[in-house]
VODO-621137 format. One record per residue (C-alpha): x, y, z. Coordinates in steps of 0.2 Angstrom, whole numbers, plus 5000, padded with zeros to 4 digits. Example, Ala and Ser with C-alpha at 12.3 -4.5 7.8 and 13.67 -1.06 7.14 Angstrom:
<atoms>
ATOM:px:py:pz
ATOM:5062:4978:5039
ATOM:5068:4995:5036
</atoms>
This chain:
<atoms>
ATOM:px:py:pz
ATOM:5507:5696:5441
ATOM:5514:5679:5440
ATOM:5510:5666:5453
ATOM:5529:5666:5459
ATOM:5527:5685:5462
ATOM:5509:5682:5470
ATOM:5518:5669:5483
ATOM:5531:5683:5487
ATOM:5520:5695:5489
ATOM:5508:5685:5503
ATOM:5526:5680:5510
ATOM:5530:5697:5513
ATOM:5513:5704:5520
ATOM:5509:5689:5528
ATOM:5512:5696:5546
ATOM:5504:5712:5541
ATOM:5491:5702:5536
ATOM:5491:5690:5552
ATOM:5487:5707:5562
ATOM:5474:5713:5552
ATOM:5464:5698:5552
ATOM:5466:5697:5573
ATOM:5459:5715:5574
ATOM:5444:5712:5561
ATOM:5441:5697:5569
ATOM:5441:5706:5586
ATOM:5428:5720:5578
ATOM:5416:5705:5570
ATOM:5416:5695:5587
ATOM:5410:5713:5596
ATOM:5398:5720:5579
ATOM:5386:5703:5579
ATOM:5383:5703:5597
ATOM:5371:5717:5592
ATOM:5354:5714:5586
ATOM:5354:5721:5571
ATOM:5367:5716:5565
ATOM:5366:5698:5572
ATOM:5351:5696:5563
ATOM:5359:5701:5546
ATOM:5373:5690:5549
ATOM:5361:5676:5552
ATOM:5353:5680:5535
ATOM:5364:5680:5524
ATOM:5374:5662:5533
ATOM:5355:5654:5529
ATOM:5356:5660:5510
ATOM:5373:5651:5510
ATOM:5369:5638:5519
ATOM:5353:5634:5509
ATOM:5360:5624:5492
ATOM:5372:5615:5507
ATOM:5357:5609:5515
ATOM:5348:5602:5502
ATOM:5366:5594:5497
ATOM:5368:5586:5513
ATOM:5349:5579:5518
ATOM:5343:5571:5500
ATOM:5331:5559:5512
ATOM:5323:5574:5520
ATOM:5307:5573:5509
ATOM:5308:5554:5504
ATOM:5312:5546:5522
ATOM:5302:5545:5537
ATOM:5309:5555:5552
ATOM:5314:5545:5568
ATOM:5316:5557:5582
ATOM:5311:5546:5597
ATOM:5313:5527:5601
ATOM:5301:5516:5593
ATOM:5286:5510:5605
ATOM:5291:5492:5600
ATOM:5308:5486:5589
ATOM:5304:5482:5570
ATOM:5306:5467:5563
ATOM:5326:5464:5557
ATOM:5321:5458:5541
ATOM:5310:5475:5538
ATOM:5325:5486:5544
ATOM:5339:5478:5537
ATOM:5329:5481:5521
ATOM:5326:5498:5522
ATOM:5345:5503:5527
ATOM:5351:5492:5513
ATOM:5341:5501:5499
ATOM:5348:5516:5504
ATOM:5367:5510:5505
ATOM:5363:5502:5488
ATOM:5356:5519:5483
ATOM:5374:5525:5490
ATOM:5384:5513:5483
ATOM:5386:5518:5463
ATOM:5396:5533:5467
ATOM:5411:5529:5477
ATOM:5411:5511:5469
ATOM:5412:5517:5452
ATOM:5427:5530:5453
ATOM:5418:5546:5456
ATOM:5425:5550:5472
ATOM:5441:5556:5476
ATOM:5450:5545:5491
ATOM:5438:5542:5504
ATOM:5436:5522:5498
ATOM:5452:5515:5495
ATOM:5450:5499:5489
ATOM:5431:5496:5487
ATOM:5433:5477:5477
ATOM:5417:5468:5483
ATOM:5427:5452:5487
ATOM:5438:5462:5499
ATOM:5423:5471:5506
ATOM:5413:5455:5510
ATOM:5428:5445:5519
ATOM:5432:5463:5531
ATOM:5413:5460:5533
ATOM:5415:5443:5540
ATOM:5429:5446:5551
ATOM:5421:5461:5557
ATOM:5406:5452:5561
ATOM:5417:5438:5570
ATOM:5424:5450:5582
ATOM:5411:5463:5582
ATOM:5410:5461:5602
ATOM:5428:5462:5605
ATOM:5437:5476:5616
ATOM:5456:5480:5617
ATOM:5452:5487:5631
ATOM:5448:5469:5642
ATOM:5467:5462:5634
ATOM:5463:5445:5648
ATOM:5445:5442:5637
ATOM:5448:5445:5621
ATOM:5470:5441:5618
ATOM:5466:5438:5601
ATOM:5463:5457:5598
ATOM:5479:5462:5607
ATOM:5490:5449:5595
ATOM:5481:5456:5580
ATOM:5488:5474:5585
ATOM:5503:5471:5591
ATOM:5505:5463:5574
ATOM:5499:5476:5565
ATOM:5514:5491:5572
ATOM:5527:5476:5570
ATOM:5522:5476:5552
ATOM:5519:5493:5551
ATOM:5536:5496:5558
ATOM:5544:5484:5549
ATOM:5538:5492:5533
ATOM:5544:5509:5537
ATOM:5561:5506:5542
ATOM:5561:5499:5561
ATOM:5576:5489:5553
ATOM:5586:5507:5553
ATOM:5582:5509:5571
ATOM:5598:5508:5584
ATOM:5599:5503:5601
ATOM:5609:5519:5605
ATOM:5607:5538:5603
ATOM:5592:5548:5609
ATOM:5578:5539:5606
ATOM:5585:5519:5607
ATOM:5574:5506:5598
ATOM:5566:5495:5594
ATOM:5553:5506:5585
ATOM:5535:5502:5593
ATOM:5518:5511:5590
ATOM:5500:5508:5593
ATOM:5484:5505:5584
ATOM:5472:5523:5583
ATOM:5455:5525:5575
ATOM:5463:5537:5561
ATOM:5473:5548:5556
ATOM:5469:5565:5567
ATOM:5470:5552:5582
ATOM:5488:5548:5577
ATOM:5494:5565:5575
ATOM:5487:5570:5589
ATOM:5493:5558:5598
ATOM:5508:5560:5595
ATOM:5508:5579:5597
ATOM:5502:5576:5615
ATOM:5516:5563:5618
ATOM:5531:5576:5614
ATOM:5522:5589:5624
ATOM:5524:5577:5639
ATOM:5541:5571:5634
ATOM:5546:5589:5633
ATOM:5538:5595:5650
ATOM:5550:5581:5659
ATOM:5564:5580:5650
ATOM:5569:5599:5645
ATOM:5558:5608:5657
ATOM:5548:5615:5642
ATOM:5531:5623:5648
ATOM:5525:5633:5633
ATOM:5529:5620:5620
ATOM:5527:5626:5602
ATOM:5527:5614:5586
ATOM:5534:5621:5570
ATOM:5525:5612:5554
ATOM:5523:5620:5536
ATOM:5508:5630:5531
ATOM:5501:5613:5520
ATOM:5503:5600:5535
ATOM:5487:5591:5539
ATOM:5474:5602:5551
ATOM:5474:5588:5562
ATOM:5490:5598:5570
ATOM:5479:5611:5573
ATOM:5467:5601:5583
ATOM:5481:5595:5590
ATOM:5489:5613:5597
ATOM:5469:5617:5601
ATOM:5468:5601:5613
ATOM:5485:5601:5622
ATOM:5489:5620:5623
ATOM:5503:5620:5611
ATOM:5509:5634:5600
ATOM:5507:5628:5582
ATOM:5517:5640:5570
ATOM:5515:5635:5554
ATOM:5527:5642:5540
ATOM:5523:5646:5522
ATOM:5529:5633:5510
ATOM:5540:5635:5493
ATOM:5534:5638:5477
ATOM:5535:5618:5475
ATOM:5523:5619:5488
ATOM:5535:5609:5499
ATOM:5541:5614:5518
ATOM:5555:5630:5514
ATOM:5569:5621:5524
ATOM:5578:5639:5529
ATOM:5561:5645:5536
ATOM:5558:5633:5546
ATOM:5577:5633:5554
ATOM:5571:5651:5560
ATOM:5555:5645:5566
ATOM:5564:5634:5577
ATOM:5564:5642:5596
ATOM:5569:5635:5613
ATOM:5552:5630:5616
ATOM:5550:5621:5600
ATOM:5546:5601:5604
ATOM:5545:5596:5586
ATOM:5545:5598:5571
ATOM:5534:5591:5555
ATOM:5534:5584:5538
ATOM:5524:5578:5528
ATOM:5524:5561:5514
ATOM:5516:5568:5505
ATOM:5503:5582:5511
ATOM:5485:5581:5509
ATOM:5482:5596:5500
ATOM:5494:5595:5485
ATOM:5501:5577:5485
ATOM:5517:5583:5487
ATOM:5533:5575:5498
ATOM:5542:5587:5510
ATOM:5559:5588:5512
ATOM:5559:5575:5524
ATOM:5577:5570:5529
ATOM:5583:5590:5530
ATOM:5569:5594:5541
ATOM:5573:5577:5552
ATOM:5592:5583:5552
ATOM:5587:5599:5557
ATOM:5576:5591:5571
ATOM:5591:5578:5576
ATOM:5605:5594:5577
ATOM:5593:5604:5589
ATOM:5587:5589:5602
ATOM:5567:5588:5597
ATOM:5555:5580:5591
ATOM:5551:5577:5571
ATOM:5536:5565:5565
ATOM:5532:5562:5548
ATOM:5514:5562:5543
ATOM:5513:5550:5532
ATOM:5495:5546:5536
ATOM:5491:5546:5515
ATOM:5508:5539:5511
ATOM:5513:5527:5522
ATOM:5507:5511:5512
ATOM:5511:5519:5493
ATOM:5528:5526:5494
ATOM:5538:5512:5503
ATOM:5532:5501:5488
ATOM:5533:5516:5476
ATOM:5552:5516:5480
ATOM:5553:5495:5478
ATOM:5545:5498:5461
ATOM:5557:5512:5453
ATOM:5548:5528:5456
ATOM:5556:5541:5464
ATOM:5553:5541:5480
ATOM:5565:5551:5497
ATOM:5567:5543:5510
ATOM:5553:5550:5523
ATOM:5554:5534:5537
ATOM:5566:5529:5553
ATOM:5579:5525:5538
ATOM:5581:5544:5543
ATOM:5590:5546:5561
ATOM:5581:5562:5565
ATOM:5564:5554:5561
ATOM:5556:5551:5579
ATOM:5538:5546:5574
ATOM:5528:5542:5559
ATOM:5510:5542:5554
ATOM:5503:5530:5544
ATOM:5482:5526:5539
ATOM:5479:5506:5537
ATOM:5462:5512:5532
ATOM:5468:5521:5519
ATOM:5479:5514:5508
ATOM:5484:5499:5521
ATOM:5465:5494:5512
ATOM:5457:5492:5530
ATOM:5440:5493:5536
ATOM:5439:5513:5541
ATOM:5444:5516:5559
ATOM:5461:5510:5560
ATOM:5479:5520:5558
ATOM:5495:5517:5569
ATOM:5507:5530:5575
ATOM:5524:5523:5578
ATOM:5539:5530:5590
ATOM:5557:5528:5588
ATOM:5558:5521:5606
ATOM:5549:5513:5619
ATOM:5554:5527:5632
ATOM:5545:5541:5620
ATOM:5528:5528:5618
ATOM:5528:5530:5636
ATOM:5523:5550:5635
ATOM:5507:5543:5627
ATOM:5499:5531:5639
ATOM:5485:5536:5652
ATOM:5484:5528:5668
ATOM:5476:5530:5684
ATOM:5479:5526:5700
ATOM:5471:5532:5713
ATOM:5452:5532:5704
ATOM:5441:5520:5716
ATOM:5434:5510:5700
ATOM:5453:5502:5702
ATOM:5469:5505:5691
ATOM:5464:5512:5675
ATOM:5475:5515:5660
ATOM:5473:5516:5642
ATOM:5484:5517:5626
ATOM:5475:5529:5617
ATOM:5463:5543:5619
ATOM:5447:5529:5620
ATOM:5443:5518:5632
ATOM:5433:5504:5625
ATOM:5437:5502:5607
ATOM:5431:5492:5593
ATOM:5442:5476:5593
ATOM:5432:5470:5576
ATOM:5440:5486:5566
ATOM:5458:5480:5572
ATOM:5455:5462:5568
ATOM:5449:5467:5550
ATOM:5463:5477:5549
ATOM:5476:5463:5554
ATOM:5466:5452:5541
ATOM:5467:5464:5526
ATOM:5485:5465:5527
ATOM:5486:5447:5529
ATOM:5476:5445:5515
ATOM:5483:5457:5502
ATOM:5502:5453:5507
ATOM:5517:5463:5499
ATOM:5514:5458:5485
ATOM:5495:5463:5484
ATOM:5501:5480:5491
ATOM:5515:5479:5476
ATOM:5501:5477:5462
ATOM:5490:5490:5467
ATOM:5505:5504:5471
ATOM:5509:5501:5453
ATOM:5491:5502:5447
ATOM:5486:5520:5455
ATOM:5503:5527:5450
ATOM:5501:5523:5432
ATOM:5485:5529:5435
ATOM:5488:5544:5442
ATOM:5502:5547:5431
ATOM:5490:5545:5416
ATOM:5478:5560:5424
ATOM:5491:5570:5430
ATOM:5497:5573:5411
ATOM:5478:5573:5404
ATOM:5476:5588:5416
ATOM:5488:5598:5410
ATOM:5486:5596:5393
ATOM:5469:5605:5397
ATOM:5472:5623:5391
ATOM:5469:5633:5407
ATOM:5473:5621:5419
ATOM:5491:5618:5429
ATOM:5495:5603:5441
ATOM:5504:5610:5458
ATOM:5520:5604:5461
ATOM:5524:5587:5458
ATOM:5514:5575:5464
ATOM:5513:5555:5464
ATOM:5496:5550:5467
ATOM:5487:5565:5475
ATOM:5484:5579:5460
ATOM:5479:5593:5464
ATOM:5476:5607:5451
ATOM:5471:5628:5448
ATOM:5469:5637:5436
ATOM:5472:5658:5432
ATOM:5461:5660:5419
ATOM:5445:5655:5428
ATOM:5436:5652:5446
ATOM:5444:5634:5449
ATOM:5427:5632:5461
ATOM:5416:5633:5447
ATOM:5425:5621:5439
ATOM:5422:5610:5456
ATOM:5405:5613:5456
ATOM:5402:5607:5437
ATOM:5411:5592:5441
ATOM:5399:5588:5456
ATOM:5385:5590:5445
ATOM:5393:5579:5432
ATOM:5391:5567:5448
ATOM:5412:5567:5456
ATOM:5414:5570:5473
ATOM:5433:5580:5472
ATOM:5442:5590:5488
ATOM:5443:5608:5486
ATOM:5458:5618:5491
ATOM:5461:5633:5498
ATOM:5475:5647:5497
ATOM:5479:5646:5485
ATOM:5463:5639:5477
ATOM:5463:5624:5469
ATOM:5454:5606:5469
ATOM:5464:5588:5471
ATOM:5460:5570:5467
ATOM:5465:5557:5477
ATOM:5467:5542:5466
ATOM:5462:5526:5471
ATOM:5460:5507:5466
ATOM:5443:5513:5461
ATOM:5449:5524:5447
ATOM:5460:5512:5441
ATOM:5443:5503:5434
ATOM:5444:5502:5415
ATOM:5439:5518:5409
ATOM:5436:5529:5425
ATOM:5451:5540:5421
ATOM:5445:5543:5401
ATOM:5430:5549:5412
ATOM:5437:5559:5424
ATOM:5445:5569:5410
ATOM:5433:5570:5398
ATOM:5420:5576:5412
ATOM:5435:5589:5418
ATOM:5437:5594:5398
ATOM:5419:5597:5398
ATOM:5418:5607:5414
ATOM:5430:5618:5409
ATOM:5421:5620:5396
ATOM:5405:5626:5402
ATOM:5417:5639:5414
ATOM:5424:5647:5400
ATOM:5407:5649:5391
ATOM:5396:5654:5406
ATOM:5392:5668:5416
ATOM:5394:5664:5434
ATOM:5381:5653:5440
ATOM:5373:5651:5459
ATOM:5374:5639:5473
ATOM:5385:5626:5475
ATOM:5402:5627:5485
ATOM:5409:5640:5475
ATOM:5401:5656:5484
ATOM:5407:5646:5500
ATOM:5425:5645:5496
ATOM:5426:5660:5488
ATOM:5420:5669:5502
ATOM:5434:5660:5514
ATOM:5447:5665:5499
ATOM:5442:5683:5502
ATOM:5434:5688:5516
ATOM:5448:5695:5529
ATOM:5437:5690:5544
ATOM:5442:5671:5547
ATOM:5427:5670:5562
ATOM:5416:5675:5551
ATOM:5421:5660:5540
ATOM:5421:5648:5557
ATOM:5404:5652:5562
ATOM:5399:5648:5542
ATOM:5406:5632:5547
ATOM:5401:5628:5561
ATOM:5382:5630:5555
ATOM:5384:5618:5542
ATOM:5390:5606:5554
ATOM:5375:5609:5563
ATOM:5365:5608:5549
ATOM:5372:5587:5548
ATOM:5362:5585:5564
ATOM:5346:5591:5560
ATOM:5335:5574:5561
</atoms>
């Protein structure tokens, strides 16, 4: 059966499968209340989590455990020495380009500069705008610079959402997406009387949209993507109902690194008088520069009149420290639905632009400094290096017998195999020190290319290790441990709640002291 026919089969059976999965989930939830079955399930989970626990807790045996406050505080010098020892131990893997995404700049001089800025503003809090007006200035300018980069000049003062484009600084892409979905929910309730709000998104859209749906009582309708892994416009159109408040597209999507047909999707939203959100968390600080450099990049921003909000992560390819993102809106009138205000609290008048109350102003200051220090030419140079490296990696991956690249990615390269278990390749790469992203439905692995991978020899080392890993998987019987059993279970077991239980158990492991 070809990949194409498998995809068509999945589409044809998906409603039936969904019904079957729900029935099995209900049966599983009831069955696991029985003591005998509950104990057996727990034992199976414990086996699967054994290797995960060892990988997640490498210091369990070598470092002292601290579970209560020390009677007396430790000497600063000793404490810093201990902490720096662990930081140094972990530095090699990300600094030398063994990690997919995660660290997007990582140059020593840049990191030291951001650390200096952070230290100068470590006590600041934008909640107290009158005490630290410098941070308020930085955040306003971060928003303005990001909006200008993403087509704010095209926003008109008339129409459904009259400009100018505005936004806020958030803590990361997930918060930016959740803020936008909360905004559309409240806007649709007031402006359109919708009380059962629905969001339509491709199946590849970030899981933050699921989190927003759970938090804000939204119905998230996920539509299968096309054979090119991009959003299927006709299928998305069919999914829109009178309760739809927003349509979603990605530029690019996290799993496969491809850009959805944003123009067609946003026009669909404009025709229906609803919102359209472009998730450019990954691409917001790459795609505009790529287009200027001559790479083929379709429009995805406010240059399209149907786009009403955009999320873009400054802490990714904006090269800021971890913990900042920007969510933009086509108009201030729309953004106001995001804000929180309280007028009757005994503690006084209270307002906040995002979910958090107190926020680390130092992160916003460091973000502003990163953008100013990098400048347009710095972003152009970095983008060219990343895209050239990604093009070389994509060609090298495609040349390995048994591997195929999914879609037409620019800098996030997903690859799969019809010849062997790709998750075993992932495990083999992990043993070679690489930290890559496992994907799901279809089974695949991706590498998010960053400046760390543009260092001399890194791309060549990746391809050599990938060839060796493929050879190992072809030549050896199925191994044990690692991520392959976990992903294999998630891909085949019909009970989604069982996999969810396992994932929650993994999170429990992370918080074991």
